[in-house]
Backbone as JSON, one array per atom type, in Angstrom:
{
  "sequence": "MLDQVIKVARDCERCVVLTGAGISAESGVPTFRGKEGLWGKFRPEELATMEAFMANPQIVWEWYNWRRELISEVKPNPGHYAIVEMENIFDHFTLITQNVDDLHRIAGSKNIIELHGNINKNKCLKCSEPFPDDQIISPDVIPACPKCGGQIRPDVVWFGEMLNADTIQKAFDESSKADLFLSIGTSAIVQPAASLPVEAKRSQATLIEINVNNTSLTSIVDFFIAEPSGEFLPKLVEGLKKII",
  "N": [[-29.05, -17.39, 9.19], [-26.67, -16.07, 8.95], [-24.82, -17.35, 10.68], [-24.47, -19.74, 9.3], [-23.24, -18.88, 6.95], [-20.87, -17.82, 7.97], [-19.73, -20.16, 8.97], [-19.22, -21.6, 6.63], [-17.54, -19.81, 5.24], [-15.28, -19.59, 6.85], [-13.69, -21.75, 6.32], [-12.63, -21.33, 3.89], [-10.12, -20.37, 1.51], [-9.56, -18.84, -0.75], [-11.0, -15.98, -1.67], [-13.29, -14.14, -3.55], [-14.71, -11.04, -4.29], [-17.37, -9.39, -5.82], [-18.53, -6.27, -6.7], [-21.28, -4.01, -7.24], [-23.45, -1.34, -8.33], [-25.11, -1.17, -6.11], [-23.72, -1.14, -3.62], [-22.47, 1.3, -3.73], [-24.67, 2.96, -3.83], [-25.52, 2.86, -1.23], [-23.83, 4.62, -0.06], [-24.73, 6.92, -1.03], [-24.07, 7.67, -3.6], [-24.74, 9.48, -6.46], [-26.99, 8.76, -9.2], [-26.88, 10.14, -11.52], [-28.97, 10.55, -13.22], [-30.93, 12.36, -12.84], [-33.64, 14.8, -13.14], [-33.36, 17.44, -12.83], [-31.72, 20.66, -13.11], [-28.81, 21.64, -15.11], [-27.87, 19.31, -16.41], [-30.02, 17.67, -16.57], [-31.41, 17.34, -18.95], [-29.99, 15.61, -20.44], [-29.12, 12.21, -21.1], [-27.1, 9.67, -19.54], [-26.25, 7.85, -21.47], [-26.02, 9.44, -23.66], [-23.87, 11.04, -23.29], [-21.69, 9.62, -22.24], [-20.05, 8.35, -24.28], [-17.98, 7.42, -27.07], [-18.68, 8.69, -29.41], [-20.0, 10.99, -28.55], [-17.89, 12.32, -27.32], [-16.13, 12.76, -29.44], [-17.68, 14.45, -30.97], [-18.24, 16.61, -29.3], [-16.1, 17.33, -27.18], [-15.76, 19.19, -25.16], [-18.25, 19.55, -23.77], [-18.6, 17.01, -22.77], [-16.42, 16.78, -21.02], [-17.12, 18.81, -19.25], [-19.34, 17.67, -18.07], [-18.2, 15.38, -16.84], [-16.43, 16.58, -15.03], [-18.27, 17.78, -13.33], [-19.54, 15.5, -12.34], [-17.36, 14.33, -11.01], [-16.97, 16.21, -8.99], [-19.32, 15.94, -7.48], [-19.09, 13.26, -6.62], [-16.82, 13.47, -5.06], [-17.72, 14.36, -2.68], [-18.84, 12.24, -1.44], [-18.65, 9.52, 0.85], [-17.0, 6.41, 1.78], [-18.93, 3.57, 2.93], [-19.99, 1.42, 5.72], [-20.01, -1.1, 4.46], [-18.01, -0.96, 2.49], [-15.75, -0.66, 4.14], [-15.82, -3.04, 5.56], [-15.17, -4.85, 3.57], [-12.53, -4.17, 3.16], [-11.45, -5.18, 5.53], [-11.91, -7.87, 5.1], [-10.05, -8.47, 3.19], [-7.8, -8.78, 4.68], [-8.32, -11.04, 6.08], [-8.61, -13.39, 4.55], [-6.49, -15.8, 2.91], [-6.03, -15.49, 0.17], [-7.27, -12.89, -1.64], [-9.47, -11.14, -3.73], [-10.83, -8.22, -5.06], [-13.33, -7.32, -7.2], [-14.74, -4.79, -9.06], [-17.55, -3.12, -10.48], [-17.96, -0.5, -10.28], [-17.09, 2.95, -10.72], [-16.38, 4.86, -8.94], [-14.3, 4.97, -7.1], [-14.47, 4.49, -4.38], [-13.83, 2.14, -3.03], [-11.03, 2.07, -3.04], [-10.49, 4.4, -1.63], [-11.49, 3.65, 0.82], [-9.61, 1.8, 1.56], [-9.05, -0.62, 0.34], [-6.88, -2.8, -1.5], [-6.13, -4.8, -3.44], [-7.56, -4.54, -6.18], [-9.69, -4.99, -8.95], [-10.72, -3.02, -11.42], [-13.32, -3.05, -13.37], [-14.69, -1.29, -15.07], [-13.15, 0.95, -15.16], [-12.0, 4.09, -13.72], [-13.33, 6.95, -12.42], [-11.81, 9.06, -11.54], [-9.45, 8.97, -12.83], [-7.33, 9.6, -15.72], [-6.72, 9.3, -19.27], [-5.07, 8.88, -22.48], [-6.84, 9.51, -25.46], [-6.06, 8.34, -27.87], [-3.72, 6.61, -27.58], [-4.0, 5.49, -25.11], [-2.3, 6.05, -23.0], [-1.64, 6.64, -19.58], [-2.62, 9.66, -17.87], [-1.67, 12.3, -15.68], [-3.5, 12.11, -12.66], [-3.99, 14.1, -10.86], [-4.22, 16.45, -12.14], [-6.29, 19.04, -12.99], [-8.72, 19.0, -15.45], [-9.38, 21.3, -17.86], [-12.27, 22.03, -19.6], [-12.23, 23.84, -21.68], [-9.63, 23.95, -22.55], [-8.42, 21.28, -23.39], [-5.97, 19.01, -22.42], [-3.13, 17.76, -24.31], [-1.84, 14.54, -25.1], [1.38, 13.81, -23.95], [2.82, 11.88, -25.19], [1.71, 11.05, -27.68], [0.14, 13.07, -28.62], [-2.61, 12.95, -28.62], [-6.02, 13.7, -27.51], [-6.92, 14.13, -24.05], [-8.92, 11.99, -22.06], [-11.54, 10.86, -19.79], [-10.69, 8.01, -17.79], [-12.53, 5.73, -18.14], [-14.87, 3.12, -18.96], [-16.76, 3.6, -21.72], [-20.18, 3.63, -22.98], [-20.72, 1.18, -25.41], [-18.07, 0.57, -25.71], [-15.41, -1.84, -25.5], [-14.39, -3.83, -22.71], [-11.18, -3.66, -21.1], [-9.04, -6.13, -22.25], [-7.08, -7.6, -20.8], [-7.79, -6.97, -18.21], [-10.42, -8.02, -17.85], [-9.88, -10.68, -18.32], [-8.21, -11.33, -16.18], [-10.05, -11.02, -14.14], [-11.82, -13.14, -14.65], [-10.06, -15.28, -14.36], [-9.39, -15.14, -11.62], [-11.92, -15.52, -10.53], [-12.52, -18.12, -11.31], [-10.82, -19.55, -9.72], [-11.66, -19.21, -7.17], [-12.85, -20.24, -3.93], [-14.78, -19.17, -2.48], [-17.24, -16.87, -3.28], [-18.53, -13.68, -3.42], [-21.26, -11.86, -4.44], [-22.15, -8.62, -4.63], [-24.56, -6.2, -4.39], [-25.03, -5.98, -7.15], [-26.72, -6.0, -10.29], [-26.53, -8.23, -11.83], [-26.82, -8.31, -14.55], [-25.4, -6.81, -16.47], [-23.07, -7.61, -18.86], [-19.55, -8.32, -19.43], [-19.44, -8.87, -16.71], [-21.54, -10.07, -15.33], [-21.2, -12.74, -15.76], [-19.17, -13.6, -14.15], [-19.77, -14.5, -11.4], [-21.13, -16.8, -12.15], [-19.16, -18.28, -13.41], [-17.54, -18.76, -11.19], [-19.25, -20.34, -9.63], [-19.51, -22.53, -11.33], [-17.0, -23.53, -11.05], [-17.08, -24.69, -8.61], [-17.18, -23.0, -6.4], [-18.45, -21.62, -3.31], [-21.29, -19.71, -3.53], [-22.41, -16.55, -2.76], [-24.95, -14.19, -2.54], [-25.51, -10.82, -1.95], [-27.93, -8.62, -1.67], [-30.51, -6.22, -1.89], [-32.56, -6.74, -3.52], [-33.99, -9.41, -5.49], [-32.23, -11.05, -8.14], [-31.24, -12.08, -11.48], [-29.36, -13.86, -10.8], [-29.98, -14.95, -8.38], [-31.34, -17.44, -8.22], [-29.41, -19.43, -8.44], [-27.6, -19.25, -6.42], [-25.83, -20.14, -3.37], [-26.33, -18.98, -0.93], [-28.62, -16.43, -0.22], [-28.69, -13.16, 0.7], [-30.8, -10.86, 1.83], [-30.18, -8.11, 2.5], [-28.85, -4.79, 3.05], [-25.47, -4.29, 2.06], [-23.89, -2.84, 3.81], [-24.94, -3.43, 6.25], [-24.88, -6.23, 6.53], [-22.24, -7.18, 5.89], [-20.37, -6.13, 7.89], [-21.19, -7.66, 10.1], [-20.61, -10.23, 9.21], [-17.82, -10.08, 8.96], [-17.1, -9.57, 11.61], [-17.88, -11.98, 12.8], [-16.12, -13.76, 11.5], [-13.65, -12.83, 12.41], [-13.74, -13.45, 15.1], [-13.45, -16.17, 15.05], [-10.91, -16.47, 14.0]],
  "CA": [[-28.25, -17.65, 7.99], [-25.34, -15.5, 9.17], [-23.97, -18.39, 11.25], [-24.15, -20.7, 8.24], [-22.28, -18.24, 6.04], [-19.59, -17.76, 8.69], [-19.2, -21.52, 9.05], [-18.68, -21.95, 5.31], [-16.47, -18.88, 4.86], [-14.07, -19.75, 7.66], [-12.89, -22.84, 5.76], [-12.22, -20.95, 2.53], [-8.83, -19.69, 1.4], [-9.55, -17.9, -1.88], [-12.26, -15.25, -1.68], [-13.47, -13.09, -4.56], [-15.89, -10.19, -4.09], [-17.79, -8.57, -6.96], [-19.46, -5.23, -6.26], [-21.96, -3.21, -8.25], [-23.97, -0.02, -7.94], [-25.81, -1.21, -4.84], [-22.89, -0.75, -2.48], [-22.25, 2.74, -3.86], [-25.93, 3.63, -3.51], [-25.6, 2.97, 0.23], [-23.05, 5.81, 0.31], [-25.38, 8.09, -1.61], [-23.53, 8.05, -4.91], [-25.86, 9.81, -7.36], [-27.08, 7.97, -10.44], [-26.69, 11.08, -12.64], [-30.11, 10.45, -14.12], [-31.95, 13.27, -12.33], [-34.3, 15.64, -14.13], [-33.18, 18.85, -12.5], [-30.43, 21.27, -13.4], [-28.28, 21.71, -16.47], [-27.65, 18.0, -17.02], [-31.25, 16.89, -16.57], [-31.92, 17.07, -20.29], [-29.12, 14.62, -21.06], [-29.02, 10.88, -20.52], [-25.71, 9.22, -19.55], [-25.97, 7.18, -22.73], [-25.78, 10.45, -24.68], [-22.62, 11.75, -22.99], [-20.6, 8.68, -21.96], [-19.78, 7.59, -25.5], [-16.93, 7.94, -27.93], [-19.31, 9.57, -30.4], [-20.25, 12.28, -27.9], [-16.61, 12.99, -27.08], [-15.6, 13.21, -30.72], [-18.51, 15.54, -31.47], [-18.17, 17.78, -28.42], [-15.33, 16.95, -25.99], [-15.92, 20.19, -24.11], [-19.44, 19.29, -22.95], [-18.37, 15.74, -22.07], [-15.55, 17.06, -19.89], [-17.89, 19.59, -18.27], [-20.19, 16.7, -17.35], [-17.37, 14.55, -15.97], [-15.95, 17.4, -13.92], [-19.42, 17.92, -12.44], [-19.7, 14.21, -11.67], [-16.25, 14.17, -10.08], [-17.2, 17.08, -7.84], [-20.36, 15.33, -6.67], [-18.56, 12.04, -6.0], [-15.81, 13.83, -4.06], [-18.41, 14.65, -1.43], [-19.38, 10.98, -0.94], [-17.69, 8.75, 1.64], [-17.25, 4.96, 1.87], [-19.85, 3.16, 3.99], [-19.51, 0.23, 6.44], [-19.78, -2.21, 3.55], [-16.67, -0.77, 1.91], [-14.73, -0.9, 5.16], [-15.83, -4.47, 5.88], [-14.43, -5.53, 2.49], [-11.11, -3.94, 3.47], [-11.07, -6.14, 6.57], [-11.93, -9.22, 4.51], [-8.79, -8.63, 2.48], [-6.79, -9.19, 5.66], [-8.74, -12.28, 6.72], [-8.41, -14.54, 3.67], [-5.13, -15.97, 2.38], [-6.04, -14.91, -1.17], [-8.49, -12.08, -1.74], [-9.55, -10.25, -4.89], [-12.03, -7.4, -5.18], [-13.67, -6.92, -8.57], [-15.85, -3.84, -8.97], [-18.11, -2.48, -11.68], [-18.12, 0.91, -9.97], [-15.97, 3.82, -11.12], [-16.35, 5.98, -8.0], [-13.04, 4.94, -6.34], [-14.73, 4.41, -2.94], [-13.12, 1.0, -2.45], [-9.64, 2.46, -2.81], [-10.5, 5.4, -0.56], [-11.72, 2.92, 2.07], [-8.38, 1.11, 1.92], [-8.84, -1.86, -0.41], [-5.65, -2.72, -2.29], [-6.14, -5.7, -4.6], [-8.83, -4.2, -6.84], [-9.83, -5.04, -10.4], [-11.77, -2.07, -11.8], [-13.76, -3.48, -14.69], [-15.18, -0.18, -15.89], [-12.27, 2.1, -15.03], [-12.04, 4.92, -12.51], [-13.72, 8.3, -12.86], [-10.79, 10.02, -11.13], [-8.23, 8.78, -13.63], [-7.36, 10.11, -17.09], [-5.84, 8.61, -20.22], [-5.08, 9.42, -23.83], [-7.87, 8.97, -26.35], [-5.47, 7.56, -28.97], [-2.77, 5.55, -27.22], [-4.37, 5.0, -23.77], [-1.27, 6.37, -22.02], [-2.2, 7.33, -18.41], [-2.33, 11.08, -17.72], [-1.72, 12.58, -14.24], [-4.85, 12.21, -12.12], [-4.14, 15.28, -10.01], [-4.33, 17.64, -12.98], [-7.67, 19.39, -13.33], [-8.89, 19.14, -16.9], [-10.25, 22.41, -18.27], [-12.99, 21.68, -20.83], [-11.91, 24.81, -22.73], [-8.28, 23.68, -23.05], [-8.17, 19.88, -23.07], [-4.55, 18.74, -22.65], [-2.71, 16.76, -25.31], [-0.97, 13.49, -24.58], [2.78, 14.11, -24.25], [3.41, 10.77, -25.93], [1.27, 10.97, -29.08], [-0.61, 14.27, -29.0], [-4.06, 12.73, -28.57], [-6.74, 14.39, -26.45], [-7.08, 13.39, -22.79], [-10.3, 11.64, -21.75], [-11.66, 10.11, -18.54], [-10.3, 6.61, -17.93], [-13.67, 4.88, -17.83], [-15.39, 2.41, -20.13], [-17.97, 4.24, -22.21], [-21.15, 2.79, -23.66], [-20.29, 0.74, -26.73], [-16.65, 0.22, -25.69], [-15.04, -3.13, -24.94], [-13.55, -3.78, -21.51], [-9.78, -4.02, -21.31], [-8.95, -7.59, -22.36], [-6.29, -8.14, -19.7], [-8.54, -6.77, -16.97], [-11.53, -8.98, -17.74], [-9.3, -12.02, -18.24], [-7.76, -11.5, -14.81], [-11.25, -11.19, -13.32], [-12.31, -14.5, -14.86], [-9.08, -16.2, -13.78], [-9.55, -15.13, -10.17], [-13.23, -16.09, -10.22], [-12.48, -19.57, -11.52], [-10.0, -20.16, -8.67], [-12.24, -18.9, -5.86], [-13.7, -21.21, -3.26], [-15.86, -18.35, -1.93], [-17.5, -15.73, -4.17], [-19.62, -12.83, -2.95], [-21.79, -10.89, -5.41], [-22.71, -7.61, -3.73], [-25.18, -5.0, -4.94], [-24.99, -5.91, -8.61], [-27.96, -6.49, -10.91], [-26.22, -9.48, -12.52], [-27.34, -8.18, -15.91], [-24.39, -6.26, -17.37], [-21.99, -8.52, -19.24], [-19.32, -9.71, -19.01], [-19.35, -9.01, -15.25], [-22.58, -10.96, -14.85], [-20.77, -14.13, -15.92], [-18.13, -13.92, -13.18], [-20.26, -15.42, -10.36], [-21.49, -18.07, -12.79], [-17.88, -18.97, -13.58], [-17.12, -19.23, -9.87], [-20.14, -21.45, -9.27], [-19.13, -23.65, -12.19], [-15.73, -24.05, -10.53], [-17.37, -25.26, -7.29], [-17.12, -22.03, -5.31], [-19.69, -21.28, -2.61], [-21.73, -18.44, -4.1], [-23.26, -15.78, -1.86], [-25.44, -12.93, -3.1], [-25.98, -9.84, -0.97], [-28.66, -7.65, -2.49], [-31.85, -5.95, -1.34], [-33.52, -7.24, -4.51], [-33.65, -10.62, -6.23], [-31.69, -10.81, -9.47], [-31.18, -13.29, -12.3], [-28.38, -14.74, -10.18], [-30.5, -15.46, -7.1], [-31.8, -18.83, -8.29], [-28.31, -20.41, -8.45], [-26.65, -19.0, -5.33], [-25.93, -21.01, -2.2], [-26.95, -18.16, 0.11], [-29.1, -15.11, -0.65], [-28.83, -12.27, 1.85], [-31.61, -9.72, 1.4], [-29.85, -6.99, 3.38], [-27.81, -3.9, 2.52], [-24.12, -4.79, 2.37], [-23.37, -2.1, 4.95], [-25.46, -4.05, 7.46], [-24.51, -7.64, 6.64], [-20.8, -7.45, 5.83], [-19.69, -5.95, 9.18], [-21.53, -8.81, 10.95], [-19.84, -11.36, 8.69], [-16.41, -9.86, 9.32], [-16.98, -9.74, 13.06], [-17.95, -13.41, 13.06], [-14.89, -14.39, 11.03], [-12.55, -12.4, 13.27], [-13.84, -14.19, 16.36], [-12.93, -17.52, 14.79], [-9.47, -16.34, 13.81]],
  "C": [[-26.83, -17.11, 8.14], [-24.38, -16.56, 9.7], [-23.56, -19.41, 10.21], [-23.09, -20.14, 7.3], [-20.9, -18.17, 6.7], [-18.94, -19.13, 8.72], [-18.57, -21.94, 7.73], [-17.45, -21.11, 4.99], [-15.18, -19.13, 5.62], [-13.15, -20.85, 7.12], [-12.37, -22.54, 4.36], [-10.89, -20.18, 2.56], [-8.83, -18.61, 0.32], [-10.93, -17.26, -1.99], [-12.23, -14.18, -2.77], [-14.77, -12.35, -4.27], [-16.14, -9.38, -5.35], [-18.79, -7.55, -6.46], [-20.03, -4.46, -7.44], [-22.52, -1.94, -7.63], [-24.62, 0.0, -6.56], [-24.99, -0.74, -3.66], [-22.57, 0.75, -2.53], [-23.51, 3.52, -3.49], [-26.08, 3.81, -2.0], [-24.78, 4.14, 0.75], [-23.68, 7.08, -0.22], [-24.79, 8.56, -2.91], [-24.69, 8.31, -5.86], [-25.82, 8.99, -8.63], [-26.87, 8.82, -11.69], [-27.8, 10.96, -13.68], [-31.26, 11.37, -13.66], [-32.49, 14.18, -13.43], [-34.09, 17.12, -13.89], [-31.81, 19.35, -12.93], [-30.02, 21.16, -14.86], [-28.25, 20.36, -17.16], [-28.91, 17.14, -17.07], [-31.77, 16.53, -17.95], [-31.08, 16.05, -21.04], [-29.26, 13.27, -20.35], [-27.55, 10.46, -20.53], [-25.31, 8.57, -20.86], [-25.67, 8.16, -23.87], [-24.44, 11.16, -24.48], [-21.44, 10.81, -22.79], [-20.37, 7.76, -23.15], [-18.62, 8.23, -26.27], [-17.49, 8.95, -28.92], [-19.53, 10.97, -29.8], [-18.94, 13.04, -27.7], [-16.02, 13.53, -28.37], [-16.37, 14.42, -31.24], [-18.36, 16.8, -30.63], [-17.43, 17.41, -27.13], [-15.5, 17.94, -24.85], [-17.09, 19.87, -23.19], [-19.29, 17.98, -22.18], [-17.48, 15.97, -20.85], [-16.26, 17.9, -18.82], [-18.74, 18.66, -17.42], [-19.36, 15.85, -16.39], [-16.79, 15.34, -14.81], [-17.04, 17.62, -12.88], [-19.63, 16.64, -11.65], [-18.59, 13.98, -10.63], [-16.46, 15.01, -8.81], [-18.25, 16.48, -6.91], [-19.83, 14.11, -5.92], [-17.55, 12.36, -4.91], [-16.43, 14.1, -2.7], [-18.96, 13.39, -0.77], [-18.28, 10.19, -0.22], [-18.02, 7.26, 1.59], [-18.19, 4.67, 3.04], [-19.32, 1.9, 4.68], [-19.27, -0.99, 5.56], [-18.41, -2.15, 2.91], [-15.59, -1.13, 2.92], [-14.67, -2.37, 5.58], [-15.07, -5.27, 4.82], [-12.93, -5.34, 2.68], [-10.64, -4.95, 4.51], [-11.03, -7.56, 6.03], [-10.63, -9.5, 3.79], [-7.67, -9.1, 3.41], [-7.11, -10.53, 6.32], [-8.4, -13.5, 5.87], [-6.98, -14.58, 3.13], [-4.99, -15.34, 1.0], [-7.36, -14.17, -1.35], [-8.4, -11.17, -2.95], [-10.88, -9.52, -4.88], [-12.2, -6.99, -6.64], [-14.85, -5.95, -8.47], [-16.26, -3.31, -10.34], [-18.21, -0.97, -11.49], [-16.87, 1.71, -10.35], [-15.7, 4.91, -10.09], [-15.13, 6.0, -7.07], [-13.25, 4.79, -4.83], [-14.02, 3.23, -2.29], [-11.67, 1.36, -2.12], [-9.54, 3.48, -1.67], [-10.68, 4.71, 0.79], [-10.47, 2.17, 2.52], [-8.14, -0.2, 1.22], [-7.63, -1.71, -1.33], [-5.71, -3.57, -3.56], [-7.47, -5.56, -5.33], [-8.7, -4.35, -8.36], [-11.01, -4.14, -10.77], [-12.21, -2.36, -13.24], [-14.09, -2.32, -15.61], [-14.35, 1.09, -15.75], [-12.5, 2.87, -13.74], [-12.27, 6.37, -12.93], [-12.68, 9.35, -12.48], [-9.5, 9.91, -11.91], [-8.44, 9.29, -15.06], [-6.44, 9.27, -17.97], [-5.97, 9.26, -21.59], [-6.14, 8.72, -24.68], [-7.27, 8.03, -27.39], [-4.64, 6.37, -28.5], [-3.01, 4.95, -25.84], [-3.3, 5.22, -22.71], [-1.92, 7.09, -20.82], [-1.75, 8.79, -18.36], [-2.51, 11.42, -16.24], [-3.14, 12.84, -13.73], [-5.07, 13.5, -11.35], [-4.24, 16.57, -10.83], [-5.78, 17.89, -13.35], [-7.77, 19.65, -14.82], [-9.86, 20.29, -17.19], [-10.94, 22.04, -19.58], [-12.64, 22.61, -21.99], [-10.53, 24.58, -23.33], [-7.91, 22.24, -22.64], [-6.71, 19.55, -23.39], [-4.31, 17.7, -23.74], [-1.78, 15.76, -24.64], [0.48, 13.81, -24.94], [3.46, 13.04, -25.1], [3.02, 10.8, -27.41], [0.47, 12.18, -29.54], [-2.11, 14.13, -28.98], [-4.71, 13.49, -27.42], [-6.86, 13.49, -25.21], [-8.56, 13.2, -22.5], [-10.36, 10.97, -20.38], [-11.33, 8.63, -18.77], [-11.41, 5.7, -17.42], [-14.11, 4.2, -19.12], [-16.71, 3.06, -20.52], [-18.92, 3.22, -22.84], [-20.64, 2.46, -25.07], [-18.83, 0.35, -26.8], [-16.45, -1.17, -25.07], [-14.24, -2.91, -23.65], [-12.13, -4.15, -21.89], [-9.64, -5.53, -21.24], [-8.19, -8.2, -21.2], [-7.05, -8.06, -18.38], [-9.64, -7.81, -16.81], [-11.01, -10.4, -17.66], [-8.82, -12.31, -16.82], [-8.96, -11.73, -13.89], [-11.8, -12.6, -13.44], [-11.36, -15.53, -14.25], [-9.25, -16.29, -12.27], [-10.88, -15.77, -9.76], [-13.22, -17.61, -10.32], [-11.69, -20.29, -10.43], [-10.59, -19.96, -7.27], [-12.94, -20.12, -5.26], [-14.84, -20.51, -2.5], [-16.03, -17.13, -2.82], [-18.71, -14.99, -3.64], [-20.0, -11.83, -4.04], [-22.6, -9.87, -4.61], [-23.27, -6.42, -4.51], [-25.08, -4.86, -6.44], [-26.23, -6.56, -9.2], [-27.77, -7.82, -11.6], [-26.8, -9.49, -13.94], [-26.24, -7.78, -16.88], [-23.27, -7.27, -17.61], [-20.74, -7.73, -19.61], [-19.27, -9.92, -17.5], [-20.36, -10.01, -14.71], [-22.19, -12.43, -14.94], [-19.73, -14.55, -14.88], [-18.63, -14.83, -12.05], [-20.66, -16.78, -10.92], [-20.24, -18.91, -12.99], [-17.4, -19.53, -12.24], [-17.95, -20.42, -9.42], [-19.8, -22.7, -10.06], [-17.85, -24.32, -11.68], [-15.85, -24.51, -9.08], [-17.21, -24.29, -6.13], [-18.47, -21.94, -4.6], [-20.07, -19.87, -3.04], [-22.73, -17.76, -3.18], [-23.66, -14.49, -2.55], [-25.97, -12.06, -1.98], [-26.62, -8.7, -1.75], [-30.04, -7.44, -1.88], [-32.93, -6.43, -2.28], [-33.04, -8.57, -5.09], [-33.12, -10.23, -7.6], [-31.74, -12.12, -10.26], [-30.2, -14.3, -11.72], [-28.95, -15.5, -8.98], [-30.82, -16.95, -7.12], [-30.67, -19.85, -8.22], [-27.35, -20.24, -7.27], [-26.86, -20.0, -4.19], [-26.59, -20.29, -1.02], [-27.37, -16.83, -0.5], [-29.38, -14.28, 0.59], [-29.56, -11.01, 1.4], [-31.43, -8.55, 2.36], [-28.89, -6.05, 2.65], [-26.45, -4.43, 2.93], [-23.53, -4.1, 3.6], [-23.88, -2.63, 6.28], [-24.94, -5.47, 7.63], [-23.0, -7.86, 6.72], [-20.07, -7.21, 7.15], [-19.97, -7.12, 10.14], [-20.75, -10.05, 10.51], [-18.38, -11.25, 9.11], [-16.2, -10.08, 10.81], [-17.0, -11.22, 13.44], [-16.69, -14.13, 12.65], [-13.7, -14.04, 11.92], [-12.58, -13.13, 14.61], [-13.26, -15.58, 16.22], [-11.42, -17.5, 14.67], [-8.78, -16.11, 15.15]]
}
């Protein structure tokens, strides 16, 4: 099947890649749902919400600082690096990710649409003004926004929040123009991201799913690759580079 995918991909000009938790799991990114330690008694749905932050911003920031520390120890895997190379192969390339771990950027990807934000970035709770990412946030003294005085929060999409309208619109625009769309390591359940590959398929793109498990998307794809992205993508890139 690899040869078939290479044959199709080599004739495409506009490639869009959508990544989900699967590619991060290959790097060992924790799910933060473990039962051990201080945070074991909390569920993410109880901390990653506006309600939780308004009620107790200190504990929410303590949790995010802990998560940031864990993620800082994780490195991109071959799948991330293969996507970086793909960006240099296609005339038009867009990476859309549901992940907030920043591993794509660390690997070297440039044209990234982060649907759910970035755990390493900060913004104002009230006006959404960006706040310096290199400043460590002390849960005991949460900084105020220099623009409006609002509290600083992590720049991620919390449960119950809407995605940034411009961001999701750009993702749909790029998906509708793709002639090749790769859905990688995503469950194809969480909306509106789950509709992006469907939009691409509707617009006549070749749809490829790379996932170790079948999903609700599997039945409509042109190619289903039941391999970890870190194993398949380097082979795909190598095949495309030989043609070029």
